RODREN-300163 format. One line per 4 residues: number of its first residue (from 1); for each residue x, y, z of C-alpha. Coordinates in steps of 0.02 Angstrom, whole numbers, plus 32768, in hexadecimal, padded with zeros to 4 digits. Layout:
BEGIN
NUM = X,Y,Z ~ ...
END
This chain:
BEGIN
1 = 7E94,83F8,7A56 ~ 7DF1,8429,7AB1 ~ 7DEF,84C0,7B11 ~ 7DFD,84B0,7BD6
5 = 7D53,8484,7C24 ~ 7D4B,84F1,7CBF ~ 7CAC,84AF,7CEB ~ 7CEF,83F0,7D07
9 = 7D7D,8458,7D67 ~ 7CFF,84B9,7DDD ~ 7CAC,8410,7DF8 ~ 7D48,83BA,7E45
13 = 7D4E,838C,7F00 ~ 7DBE,8408,7F6D ~ 7DC4,84C9,7F59 ~ 7DCD,850A,7EAF
17 = 7E68,8574,7EEE ~ 7EC8,84DD,7F36 ~ 7EA2,8473,7E85 ~ 7EDC,8512,7E1E
21 = 7F81,8528,7E92 ~ 7F9B,8454,7E92 ~ 7F86,845D,7DCE ~ 7FFE,84ED,7DAC
25 = 8080,84A6,7E20 ~ 806B,83EC,7DD0 ~ 8077,8436,7D15 ~ 8125,84A9,7D4A
29 = 8171,8426,7D98 ~ 8150,83A0,7D0A ~ 81A5,8425,7C86 ~ 8213,847B,7CF3
33 = 8250,840D,7D86 ~ 82CF,83AB,7D3A ~ 8327,8455,7D05 ~ 8349,848C,7DB2
37 = 8310,848E,7E7D ~ 825B,847C,7E87 ~ 8210,84BC,7F38 ~ 8157,84C4,7F62
41 = 8121,8523,7FF5 ~ 808B,8504,805C ~ 8038,85A0,80CE ~ 80D5,85FB,809D
45 = 80DC,86B9,806C ~ 80E4,86F5,7FC9 ~ 80EB,866F,7F41 ~ 80A4,85B6,7F3A
49 = 813B,856C,7EE6 ~ 81D9,8595,7E8D ~ 826B,8553,7E25 ~ 832C,8581,7E37
53 = 8361,8552,7D83 ~ 8415,84ED,7D73 ~ 840C,84D4,7CC1 ~ 83B8,8535,7C3B
57 = 8300,8532,7BF6 ~ 8279,8584,7B97 ~ 8267,85F3,7C33 ~ 8317,862C,7C29
61 = 83CB,85E6,7C6C ~ 840E,85C4,7D17 ~ 8419,8667,7D52 ~ 8354,8675,7D54
65 = 82F5,8657,7DED ~ 823C,8643,7DD4 ~ 81AF,8658,7E4E ~ 80EF,863B,7E37
69 = 805C,8684,7E87 ~ 7FB8,862A,7E45 ~ 7F10,865E,7E79 ~ 7E51,8678,7E49
73 = 7E48,8731,7E8F ~ 7DA3,8778,7E87 ~ 7D69,8819,7E11 ~ 7CF1,8881,7DFD
77 = 7C5F,8889,7D98 ~ 7CB8,88F3,7D25 ~ 7D43,8865,7D17 ~ 7DD3,88D1,7D81
81 = 7E1B,8880,7E0E ~ 7DC6,88B5,7EBF ~ 7E39,8914,7F22 ~ 7E3B,8884,7F9B
85 = 7E89,8823,7F23 ~ 7F0C,88B1,7EE8 ~ 7F38,88AD,7F8E ~ 7F66,87FB,7FB2
89 = 7FC5,87F8,7EFF ~ 802D,8891,7F48 ~ 8047,883A,7FFB ~ 8077,8796,7F96
93 = 80FE,87F5,7F42 ~ 8150,8858,7FD1 ~ 8153,87A9,8041 ~ 81A5,8761,7F9E
97 = 8239,87EB,7FAB ~ 824C,87BC,8064 ~ 824F,8709,805F ~ 829F,86F2,7FBA
101 = 830B,87A4,7F8E ~ 8373,8732,7F02 ~ 82DC,870F,7E9D ~ 82D9,874B,7DEB
105 = 822F,8735,7DA3 ~ 8189,8744,7DF3 ~ 80F2,86F0,7DB0 ~ 8039,871C,7DD5
109 = 7FDB,8692,7D78 ~ 7F1E,868B,7D79 ~ 7EA7,863A,7D04 ~ 7E6F,86E0,7CB0
113 = 7EB4,8774,7C4D ~ 7EC2,8819,7CBD ~ 7E5D,88B0,7C84 ~ 7ED1,8932,7C40
117 = 7EB8,899D,7CDC ~ 7F01,8901,7D3C ~ 7F98,88D3,7CD6 ~ 7FD0,898C,7CD5
121 = 7FCB,898D,7D8F ~ 8020,88EF,7DAC ~ 80B5,8911,7D33 ~ 80BF,89BF,7D8A
125 = 80E2,8960,7E35 ~ 818E,8992,7E90 ~ 8204,88F9,7E9C ~ 82A2,88BF,7E5E
129 = 824C,8823,7E10 ~ 8238,880A,7D5A ~ 8162,87F5,7D5B ~ 8104,877E,7CE7
133 = 8044,8775,7CC3 ~ 8008,86BC,7CB4 ~ 7F5F,868E,7C78 ~ 7EFA,85F6,7C33
137 = 7F64,8625,7B83 ~ 7FEF,85D9,7BE9 ~ 7F91,854A,7C40 ~ 7F4D,8517,7BAA
141 = 7FF5,850D,7B57 ~ 804E,84A8,7BEC ~ 7FB6,8435,7BEF ~ 801D,83DA,7B4E
145 = 80AD,837A,7B3C ~ 80E9,8345,7BEC ~ 804C,8398,7C39 ~ 7FC2,833E,7BD5
149 = 7FA5,82C2,7C50 ~ 7F6E,8345,7CC3 ~ 7EF9,838E,7C46 ~ 7E8E,82DC,7C56
153 = 7EA6,82DC,7D17 ~ 7E6A,8393,7D2F ~ 7DF1,83B7,7C82 ~ 7DD4,8319,7C29
157 = 7DA9,8267,7C35 ~ 7E31,8232,7CCC ~ 7DCC,8293,7D46 ~ 7DC4,8227,7DDE
161 = 7D44,8265,7E71 ~ 7D27,8203,7F1A ~ 7C93,81C6,7EDE ~ 7CEA,816D,7E53
165 = 7D73,811D,7EC1 ~ 7CE4,80D3,7F33 ~ 7C80,80A1,7EA7 ~ 7D02,8049,7E44
169 = 7D4D,7FFE,7EEF ~ 7C90,7FB0,7F1D ~ 7C9A,7F68,7E6E ~ 7D51,7F27,7E6E
173 = 7D38,7ECC,7F15 ~ 7C9D,7E67,7EF5 ~ 7CF8,7DCD,7EA1 ~ 7D4E,7DBD,7F52
177 = 7CD0,7E05,7FB7 ~ 7CB7,7D54,8019 ~ 7D7F,7D59,8043 ~ 7D68,7E1B,808B
181 = 7D1D,7E05,812C ~ 7D24,7EC9,815E ~ 7CD2,7EBD,820F ~ 7D55,7E56,824C
185 = 7DF2,7E95,81F0 ~ 7E8C,7EA3,826C ~ 7F18,7F0D,822E ~ 7FC1,7EC0,823A
189 = 8069,7EFD,822F ~ 807C,7EF7,8166 ~ 7FE2,7F53,815C ~ 801A,7FF3,81D4
193 = 80B6,7FE8,8175 ~ 805D,800F,80DC ~ 7FEF,8093,8129 ~ 8083,80E8,815D
197 = 80C2,80E8,80A3 ~ 8027,8138,8084 ~ 8042,81C6,80F6 ~ 7FA9,81AF,816B
201 = 7FCD,8228,81EB ~ 7F7F,81A9,8272 ~ 8006,8133,824C ~ 8086,81B6,828D
205 = 8049,81E0,8328 ~ 80E1,81B8,836E ~ 8130,8266,832E ~ 80B1,82B9,83A2
209 = 80D0,8252,8433 ~ 8187,8262,8415 ~ 8180,8333,840D ~ 8117,832E,849F
213 = 818A,82D4,850C ~ 822A,8342,84C6 ~ 81B4,83DC,84F8 ~ 818A,839B,85BD
217 = 8251,836A,85B8 ~ 8280,841E,8591 ~ 8202,8472,860B ~ 8251,83EC,8690
221 = 8311,8416,8657 ~ 82DD,84D7,865D ~ 82AE,84CD,870C ~ 8357,848E,874C
225 = 83C6,851A,86DF ~ 83C4,8594,876F ~ 840C,8515,87E7 ~ 8497,84EA,876A
229 = 8549,850E,8781 ~ 8569,8593,8708 ~ 85C4,8519,8686 ~ 8532,84AB,867A
233 = 84C9,8536,864C ~ 84FF,853D,8597 ~ 84F4,8498,857B ~ 843D,8491,85C5
237 = 8407,8537,8560 ~ 8441,84E0,84BE ~ 83E8,842E,84F3 ~ 8348,848C,850A
241 = 8342,84DE,8483 ~ 8369,844A,840F ~ 82CC,83EF,8462 ~ 8263,847E,844F
245 = 82A6,8494,8393 ~ 8288,83D3,8380 ~ 81E0,83C2,83D9 ~ 81AC,8458,8359
249 = 81E8,83FB,82BF ~ 8186,8358,82EF ~ 80E5,83AE,8317 ~ 80F6,8406,8269
253 = 8122,8384,8213 ~ 8093,8324,8243 ~ 801A,83BF,821D ~ 8062,83BA,816C
257 = 803C,8300,816B ~ 7F9E,8313,8194 ~ 7F82,8397,810B ~ 7FBB,8310,8085
261 = 8026,838A,801E ~ 80A5,8303,7FE5 ~ 810F,836A,7F80 ~ 8116,83E5,8012
265 = 8130,8351,80A0 ~ 81C0,8301,8028 ~ 821B,83A4,801A ~ 8207,83CD,80D5
269 = 826C,8323,8107 ~ 82E4,834A,8082 ~ 830B,83F7,80D2 ~ 8308,83CF,8181
273 = 839A,83E3,81D9 ~ 83FC,8389,826B ~ 83DA,83D4,8312 ~ 844A,8355,837F
277 = 84E9,83A9,837E ~ 857F,8378,83E4 ~ 854D,83F1,8469 ~ 84A0,83A6,8478
281 = 84E4,82E6,847E ~ 8564,831A,850C ~ 84E3,836F,8573 ~ 849D,82DB,85DE
285 = 8551,829D,85F1 ~ 8576,8348,8650 ~ 84DF,8342,86A2 ~ 8504,82A7,86E5
289 = 85B6,82C5,8714 ~ 8576,835C,8788 ~ 84F0,82F7,87E1 ~ 846D,8371,878D
293 = 83BA,8336,87A7 ~ 8391,835F,8703 ~ 840D,82D4,86C2 ~ 8378,8249,869E
297 = 8312,82BE,8651 ~ 838F,82FC,85D1 ~ 83C5,824D,85B8 ~ 8313,820A,8587
301 = 830E,82A7,8522 ~ 83A7,827C,84C1 ~ 8366,81CA,849B ~ 82A9,821D,846D
305 = 8320,8298,83F2 ~ 8377,81FB,83A2 ~ 82C8,8196,839D ~ 826D,8234,834C
309 = 8307,8246,82C8 ~ 82FB,818B,829A ~ 8232,81AC,828A ~ 8258,823E,8216
313 = 82DC,81D1,81A7 ~ 8253,8148,81A7 ~ 81D4,81C0,8161 ~ 8240,8203,80E1
317 = 8252,8157,80AF ~ 81B6,8116,80B6 ~ 8174,819F,8051 ~ 81DA,8196,7FCD
321 = 81A5,80EF,7FA9 ~ 8140,80DD,7F0B ~ 8138,8021,7EF0 ~ 812D,7F9B,7F93
325 = 8105,7ED4,7F7E ~ 80AD,7E83,800F ~ 80E7,7DD4,8011 ~ 8089,7D50,8071
329 = 8054,7C9F,8082 ~ 7FB2,7C5D,8034 ~ 7F17,7C89,80AE ~ 7F85,7CF1,8103
333 = 7F0C,7D89,80E8 ~ 7F4B,7DDE,8053 ~ 7EB4,7E02,8000 ~ 7E5F,7E3C,8098
337 = 7EE7,7EC0,80AD ~ 7EDB,7EEE,7FFB ~ 7E2E,7F1D,8007 ~ 7E2D,7F6A,80B3
341 = 7ECE,7FD1,806C ~ 7E6C,801A,7FE1 ~ 7DBB,8030,8037 ~ 7D8C,80E5,8055
345 = 7DB8,8116,8101 ~ 7D5D,81A0,814D ~ 7DAC,8185,81E9 ~ 7E4E,8194,81A0
349 = 7E16,8237,8126 ~ 7E48,81C3,8087 ~ 7DE6,81AC,7FEA ~ 7DCC,80FA,7FA2
353 = 7E64,80B7,7F45 ~ 7E7A,8041,7EB2 ~ 7E69,7F87,7EC3 ~ 7E97,7F22,7E34
357 = 7EB8,7E64,7E31 ~ 7F49,7E07,7DFB ~ 7EFB,7D72,7DAA ~ 7EB0,7DDD,7D16
361 = 7F63,7DFA,7CE2 ~ 7F5A,7D6D,7C40 ~ 7FFB,7D30,7C00 ~ 8039,7DB9,7B69
365 = 7FEA,7E41,7BB2 ~ 8033,7ED9,7BF0 ~ 8007,7F47,7C9E ~ 7FA5,7FB8,7C18
369 = 7F26,7F2F,7C0D ~ 7F12,7F17,7CC2 ~ 7EF6,7FE1,7CC7 ~ 7E6B,7FCF,7C61
373 = 7E05,7F62,7CD6 ~ 7DE2,8008,7D19 ~ 7D76,808D,7CD9 ~ 7D39,813D,7D03
377 = 7C82,814E,7CCC ~ 7C88,80C5,7C65 ~ 7D28,80E4,7C0F ~ 7DC0,8077,7C27
381 = 7E5C,80C1,7C64 ~ 7ECD,80CD,7BB2 ~ 7F71,809E,7C18 ~ 7FC3,8072,7CCC
385 = 800D,811A,7CC9 ~ 7F61,8164,7CB5 ~ 7F29,810E,7D38 ~ 7FA0,8145,7DA6
389 = 7FA2,8206,7D71 ~ 7EDA,8205,7D90 ~ 7EF7,81B9,7E30 ~ 7F86,822A,7E63
393 = 7F1D,82C1,7E34 ~ 7E90,8281,7EA5 ~ 7F15,825C,7F25 ~ 7F44,8323,7F27
397 = 7E97,8357,7F25 ~ 7E6A,82F9,7FC1 ~ 7F27,831C,8017 ~ 7F3B,827B,8021
401 = 7FAD,81DF,7FDD ~ 7F45,8153,7F76 ~ 7F6D,8098,7F61 ~ 7F4D,8046,7EC3
405 = 7F61,7F85,7F0A ~ 7F6F,7EF3,7E8B ~ 7F4F,7E5F,7EE3 ~ 7F7E,7DB5,7EDC
409 = 7FFC,7DCE,7E4C ~ 8044,7D25,7E54 ~ 7F78,7CF8,7E07 ~ 7FCB,7D3E,7D78
413 = 7FD0,7CD1,7CEA ~ 8076,7CC9,7CD2 ~ 80D1,7D3A,7D5F ~ 8171,7D35,7D11
417 = 8135,7DAD,7C92 ~ 8111,7E42,7D0C ~ 81C3,7E55,7D49 ~ 8200,7ED0,7CBD
421 = 814F,7F25,7CC7 ~ 8160,7F46,7D7F ~ 820F,7F8D,7D6E ~ 81CB,8003,7CEF
425 = 814A,8036,7D5E ~ 81B8,804E,7DEE ~ 8205,80D5,7D89 ~ 8154,8124,7D52
429 = 8104,812D,7E00 ~ 818C,81A2,7E37 ~ 8133,823A,7DC2 ~ 80A4,821E,7E40
433 = 80CB,8232,7EFB ~ 800B,8228,7F2C ~ 8015,817C,7EE0 ~ 8063,80CB,7F46
437 = 8041,802A,7EDB ~ 8031,7F89,7F4D ~ 8051,7EE2,7F05 ~ 800D,7E4C,7F5E
441 = 8067,7DAD,7F45 ~ 805F,7CEF,7F96 ~ 8106,7CA7,7FC5 ~ 8128,7BEF,7FA9
445 = 8103,7B72,8027 ~ 80A6,7BB3,80C0 ~ 811F,7BB7,8164 ~ 80FE,7B2C,81E6
449 = 80D6,7B5E,828F ~ 8100,7AFC,8320 ~ 806F,7AA0,831B ~ 8090,7A59,8269
453 = 8145,7A1C,8291 ~ 818D,798F,8216 ~ 8212,792D,81EA ~ 8219,7978,812B
457 = 8281,7A07,810B ~ 821B,7AA9,80D7 ~ 8217,7ACE,801F ~ 828E,7B5F,7FEB
461 = 821D,7BB3,7F84 ~ 81C4,7C33,7FED ~ 81F6,7CCD,7F91 ~ 81EC,7C79,7EE4
465 = 8153,7CEC,7EA5 ~ 81C3,7D80,7EEB ~ 8258,7D43,7E7A ~ 81EB,7D2B,7DEA
469 = 8191,7DCF,7DEA ~ 81D4,7E4C,7E4C ~ 8277,7EBB,7E0F ~ 830B,7EAB,7E70
473 = 8303,7F4B,7EDA ~ 824B,7F58,7F01 ~ 8211,7F73,7FB8 ~ 81B5,7ED5,8000
477 = 8176,7EB9,80A0 ~ 8140,7E09,80E3 ~ 80A8,7DEC,8145 ~ 80AC,7D5A,81BE
481 = 7FF0,7D36,81E4 ~ 7FB1,7D96,827B ~ 805C,7D91,82C8 ~ 8047,7DFB,837C
485 = 7F95,7E2D,8356 ~ 7F49,7D6E,835A ~ 7F09,7D81,8403 ~ 7EA5,7E1B,83CC
489 = 7E7C,7DDE,8320 ~ 7E2F,7D27,837F ~ 7DCC,7D8D,83EC ~ 7D8C,7DF5,8355
493 = 7D53,7D54,82EE ~ 7D0E,7D07,8399 ~ 7CA2,7D93,83A9 ~ 7C59,7DA2,8303
497 = 7C41,7CE7,82E7 ~ 7BF9,7CE1,839D ~ 7C76,7C57,83D5 ~ 7C8B,7C46,849B
501 = 7D2F,7C08,84C0 ~ 7D0D,7BFC,857D ~ 7D8A,7BA9,85DB ~ 7DD8,7B47,854E
505 = 7E9C,7B7D,8526 ~ 7E87,7BDF,848C ~ 7F2C,7B93,842A ~ 7F5E,7C39,83DD
509 = 7FF4,7BFF,8373 ~ 7F75,7B87,8318 ~ 7EFA,7C0F,82FE ~ 7F80,7C96,82D0
513 = 7F6F,7C79,821E ~ 7EDD,7CDB,81CD ~ 7EA5,7C55,815A ~ 7E9D,7BCE,81F8
517 = 7E43,7C49,8272 ~ 7DB9,7C6A,81EC ~ 7DA9,7BAB,81C3 ~ 7DA6,7B8E,8265
521 = 7D07,7C04,827B ~ 7CB1,7BE1,81F0 ~ 7CAC,7B1D,8221 ~ 7C84,7B46,82D3
525 = 7BF2,7BC2,82B7 ~ 7BD8,7BDF,8205 ~ 7B25,7C2F,8220 ~ 7B43,7C92,82A7
529 = 7A9A,7C93,82EC ~ 7AC3,7C6E,8397 ~ 7B5C,7C68,8414 ~ 7BBB,7BAA,83FF
533 = 7C27,7B93,8492 ~ 7CBD,7B15,8479 ~ 7D0B,7AB8,84EE ~ 7DA2,7A81,8499
537 = 7DFF,7AA5,83F0 ~ 7E31,7A31,8369 ~ 7ED8,79E4,836E ~ 7ED5,79CF,82B9
541 = 7EBC,7A2C,8212 ~ 7E61,79A7,81BC ~ 7DAF,79D3,81FE ~ 7DCA,7A86,81C7
545 = 7E13,7A65,811E ~ 7D71,79E8,8101 ~ 7CF4,7A8B,810C ~ 7D7E,7B06,80BE
549 = 7D7C,7A79,801C ~ 7CBD,7A82,8021 ~ 7CA8,7B3A,8030 ~ 7D2E,7B4F,7F93
553 = 7CD6,7AD9,7F31 ~ 7C12,7B27,7F56 ~ 7C6D,7BD9,7F2B ~ 7CAD,7BA7,7E80
557 = 7C13,7B5F,7E3D ~ 7BBB,7BFD,7E70 ~ 7C2E,7C53,7DFB ~ 7BAC,7C8B,7D7E
561 = 7C18,7D17,7D1E ~ 7CB8,7C91,7CE2 ~ 7CC3,7C6F,7C33 ~ 7CB4,7BA3,7C5D
565 = 7C4F,7B8A,7D00 ~ 7C64,7AFE,7D74 ~ 7BEB,7A81,7DC6 ~ 7C0C,7A33,7E79
569 = 7C37,798F,7E36 ~ 7CB3,79CF,7DAB ~ 7D05,7A3F,7E52 ~ 7D06,79AA,7EB8
573 = 7D4D,7941,7E22 ~ 7DE4,79BE,7E17 ~ 7E0E,79AC,7EC3 ~ 7E04,78F5,7EB2
577 = 7E89,78FD,7E1B ~ 7EED,7976,7E76 ~ 7F02,78F6,7F0D ~ 7F21,7858,7E9E
581 = 7FA0,78BB,7E30 ~ 7FFA,78F3,7EB5 ~ 7FFC,7853,7F03 ~ 8049,77F5,7E68
585 = 80C5,7884,7E58 ~ 8106,784D,7F05 ~ 8138,790E,7F15 ~ 80D7,79BB,7F54
589 = 80C6,79F1,7EA8 ~ 80A2,79BA,7DFD ~ 80A3,7A02,7D5B ~ 8024,7A90,7D39
593 = 8010,7A46,7C7D ~ 7FEF,7990,7CB2 ~ 7F74,79D4,7D31 ~ 7EFC,7A38,7CBA
597 = 7F16,79AE,7C42 ~ 7EE0,7927,7CBE ~ 7E45,799E,7CED ~ 7E1E,79E6,7C37
601 = 7E47,7A82,7C7B ~ 7DFB,7B16,7BFB ~ 7E8E,7B89,7BB9 ~ 7E2F,7C19,7BF3
605 = 7E90,7C5B,7C7E ~ 7DF5,7CB2,7CCF ~ 7D91,7C0B,7CD5 ~ 7E35,7B98,7CF1
609 = 7E1D,7B2F,7D84 ~ 7EDF,7B40,7DB5 ~ 7EAE,7C05,7DB3 ~ 7E14,7BE4,7E2B
613 = 7E61,7B6F,7E9D ~ 7EF9,7BEE,7EAF ~ 7E7F,7C82,7ED0 ~ 7E37,7C10,7F5A
617 = 7EDA,7BEC,7FBB ~ 7EDB,7B37,7F7D ~ 7F7F,7B37,7F0E ~ 8000,7B9F,7ECA
621 = 8069,7BA3,7E38 ~ 8118,7B91,7E3A ~ 81AC,7B99,7DB7 ~ 81CB,7AF2,7D86
625 = 8271,7AA6,7D49 ~ 826A,7ACF,7C98 ~ 824E,7B8B,7C51 ~ 8197,7BB4,7C45
629 = 815F,7B24,7CA1 ~ 80F9,7B30,7D4F ~ 80E3,7AB6,7DC6 ~ 8038,7AA7,7E3C
633 = 8059,7AB9,7EF3 ~ 7FD7,7A9F,7F80 ~ 7FE2,7B4D,7FEB ~ 8024,7AE8,8081
637 = 8055,7A2F,80A8 ~ 7FCB,79F7,8116 ~ 7F4E,7A3C,808E ~ 7FA5,79C4,8015
641 = 7FA7,793F,8077 ~ 7EE9,7955,80A7 ~ 7EBB,795B,7FE2 ~ 7F2C,78C6,7FC2
645 = 7EE3,785E,8054 ~ 7E2B,7891,802A ~ 7E5A,7865,7F65 ~ 7E98,77A7,7FA1
649 = 7DFD,7787,800B ~ 7D8D,77B2,7F73 ~ 7DF5,7745,7F00 ~ 7DE7,76B8,7F7A
653 = 7D42,76C5,7FCD ~ 7D0C,760B,7FAC ~ 7DB5,75CE,7FFC ~ 7D72,75C0,80A7
657 = 7DFD,7564,80E1 ~ 7E81,75D8,80B7 ~ 7EE2,755F,803A ~ 7F14,75EB,7FC5
661 = 7F82,7623,8070 ~ 7FE6,7594,8068 ~ 8014,758D,7FC2 ~ 80D5,7594,7F9E
665 = 80B5,7636,7F3A ~ 804D,7683,7FBE ~ 80D1,7658,804C ~ 8151,76AC,7FEE
669 = 8107,7753,7FE1 ~ 80F9,7745,80A1 ~ 81A6,76FF,80F0 ~ 824F,76F2,80A6
673 = 82BC,7769,8016 ~ 8233,7764,7FAE ~ 8195,77A0,8020 ~ 813F,7844,7FD5
677 = 817B,78EE,8014 ~ 80C3,78FF,8065 ~ 80C7,7853,80B8 ~ 80B5,7883,816E
681 = 8027,790E,8136 ~ 7FC1,788A,80CF ~ 7FDD,7809,8150 ~ 7F98,7872,81E4
685 = 7F01,78A2,8186 ~ 7EDB,77F2,815D ~ 7EEE,77C2,8217 ~ 7E73,7846,8238
689 = 7DF7,781C,81BE ~ 7DF8,7758,8204
END
């Protein structure tokens, strides 16, 4: 095994002393965390971390309690420790004696061997602990076995820098660059929830607000103690102390959150104590009974305490999540959100995350194959675990949690393949607290808004991809378009596309779906050269779909990196064939195999027209009635109706009298028990076209 490359270690981002501490802590957690109670400390006196053993291991039995002080101490020219370094070491030892008197073993860990004089001085220090000296030799030993992954992430090929991450993100998003409109990005509830899981301090400002509110309440109640009857004073004093303790806990936790040490954050959350005692709970009632003027302040403060308690519970839950899935409709903004979440966030003090595309998961492959699409300095990642380890180490050095995002898992060639893979991944990621793995998937049929009311019942396949590809116990978040953020999103898009709605009533419900809003804006003012004023909004999706499909056709025809490229005529023919096949089936879905045969589709998945149309938000794959069979379905009924209607108009273009409409086989598909499942949508599009 090669020697440790300290030159590479010294060039890592962040302070060398912090990186050394993180490395040593990570090694001890990997090797000994399972043998006892491991605790990490931040800005604490004495040791940086310690393990109280409950089981025997090679360091000792359950009677041992080890603590480590890991520092890069300065030396004189002759190689001895400087006087200040000796003082720091002894101060740390004395502070440990005060804070952890029952510790049994105290380890000083440096990256070099101390001189003979320093070793004699160290071992002669007076203490009840057994003293140990660890150096590069112990570090090299522990960087094997369980610790081998850390050797790679701190000294070898898996060292990820902020520059590496930003560059890989820039390359990864190129295939979806057209769909990622960073200028008009609108955060929605699903994204805000993910940012809370990432531990971004700005997403937890309620902690500070609650703390400030409790401090203010304590001041107001404190002023009223002098006027209170004697029996109330103990209750009020206890209540004020609880308010101040709670406020201090909240503010301190937010500071730790901003520092980004996930080990310490999770430890503090688990160690917190309940401050809402029975006396605290009863104080507002006692004050109300006595008609005391501070009773309202106490009632509000108690409510703030319960709110703060719930926030801390939520923080513990969210920061413990390692794998989460976002479910959204086709065109619901998943890719936009994925690109934004993994982009470098200077204002949030977070480096770029990792953006992977689910469509690159081919049948028979594993997540390790997907990880190989990410490389460091030209070297592909050997496995998904290696990728997580590299990102985790980068997150630790940066003091933040980084996302590894698999976008469009439903676009994989066979989504069913990934259920066991993700089940394994959900366990592996638990070893990497500075990583959050996020998967995005399409739901089935898009939910219909009030403006899309119709007679047919909705399909029951909205979560089919989730059922196919996700483990049963995975955390899921369903994103419903712009939701409460629709007004803000519409304003951003209109400003960007230079659309002036004037006095026209904006149909918010119609435009609250991300795809609909984008299509409308692109159709209304595609070049954005000058402002366009509109007097009314369309009541139909048909004109928007026409432009939408034309844009898709152009984009696919311009994809030169495909194994098999397409002309615009070939893409147009694929749309036509899709429409005719859907019409003849009488259903909103057709066999994927039959459709691929009808269009003479390539067997190469990256260039498959089914894959490309799925990426572009036209169709999705659902499991068929038979095992290992799939069906192809338009992403929502209105689009399917338009595609079918357009195909019929092309097929019967020479029938100027519309004789085909009156034929029995046609009328039977529009009315009666044998009518087409999309009859309403087809007829509406035909009427609009005529």
